[in-house]
C-alpha positions in Angstrom: 152.8 174.4 70.0 154.1 171.2 69.9 151.3 169.9 71.9 148.5 171.0 69.1 150.4 169.9 66.7 150.6 166.5 68.4 146.7 166.4 68.6 146.2 167.0 65.3 148.8 164.6 63.9 147.2 161.5 66.4 144.1 162.6 65.2 144.5 162.6 61.4 145.8 158.7 61.9 143.1 157.6 63.8 140.9 158.5 61.0 143.1 157.0 58.4 143.1 154.0 60.6 139.2 153.9 60.7 139.2 154.4 56.9 141.0 151.4 56.9 138.8 149.1 58.8 135.3 150.3 57.0 132.6 147.6 57.0 132.7 148.0 53.1 136.1 147.3 52.9 136.4 144.4 54.9 133.4 142.9 53.3 134.9 143.3 49.7 136.0 139.9 48.0 138.2 139.9 44.8 135.9 137.5 43.4 133.6 140.3 43.3 131.8 141.2 39.6 130.1 143.4 37.7 127.6 141.2 35.7 126.3 143.3 32.0 123.7 142.4 29.7 124.7 143.2 26.5 122.1 141.3 24.9 118.8 142.3 23.5 117.0 139.9 25.8 115.6 140.1 29.4 117.7 138.0 31.8 115.5 136.7 34.7 117.6 134.1 36.3 121.9 133.9 37.2 124.1 131.6 38.6 127.2 131.3 39.6 129.1 128.3 40.6 132.8 127.1 40.9 134.6 125.8 37.6 135.1 122.2 39.9 131.4 122.1 40.4 128.3 120.2 38.9 126.4 122.5 41.4 124.7 125.8 40.2 123.5 127.3 43.3 120.8 129.5 43.9 119.3 131.7 41.1 121.4 135.1 42.5 118.7 137.5 40.7 115.8 135.7 42.8 112.5 138.2 42.0 114.7 140.9 40.2 115.4 140.8 36.5 118.6 142.4 34.5 117.0 144.9 31.4 119.2 144.8 28.1 121.9 147.4 28.9 121.7 147.1 32.7 124.3 145.6 34.8 124.2 144.2 38.4 127.1 143.9 41.4 128.1 139.9 42.1 128.9 139.8 45.8 130.7 137.0 47.0 130.3 137.3 50.8 127.6 133.9 50.8 130.3 131.6 48.9 133.0 132.0 52.1 132.5 128.3 51.1 134.7 128.8 48.6 137.2 130.9 49.7 140.6 130.5 47.5 138.9 129.9 44.5 138.7 131.8 41.2 137.6 129.7 38.6 134.1 129.9 38.1 131.4 129.4 35.8 128.6 132.2 35.1 125.3 130.7 33.1 121.9 133.3 32.7 118.3 132.0 31.7 116.4 134.9 29.4 113.0 135.5 29.3 112.7 133.8 26.1 113.8 130.7 26.7 117.2 130.9 25.8 120.3 130.3 28.2 123.9 131.7 27.8 127.2 130.0 29.6 130.6 131.5 29.8 132.9 129.0 32.0 135.9 129.0 33.4 136.3 132.9 34.1 138.9 133.4 36.5 137.3 135.7 38.9 140.5 137.2 40.6 141.3 138.5 37.7 138.3 139.5 36.5 135.9 142.3 37.3 133.6 142.2 34.6 131.7 139.8 32.9 129.1 140.6 29.7 126.6 138.7 28.1 126.1 139.8 24.8 
């Protein structure tokens, strides 16, 4: 009886340990956020760059578009060179040529950014 209880306990500990080391949790970054298109415009391009840099980098959406009311999760796995930075600027370009910017967003404490 004691042996069976010990094996069950070890199995539970092993499962919990494996869940704690899952690839998804290992890749999560405090700066990941959801970008929401709260406007009536179609967003064609999204740029995110550290506030202390003039370089916007590449368009994150690529060939995708962000329709009014839609959202997209911005994942920071590609921005490892800026580890530890929290202040970022977010820039969007709409299909009609309009542009929006939100400067100095603290992505370490913000989980969602909305363009209206």
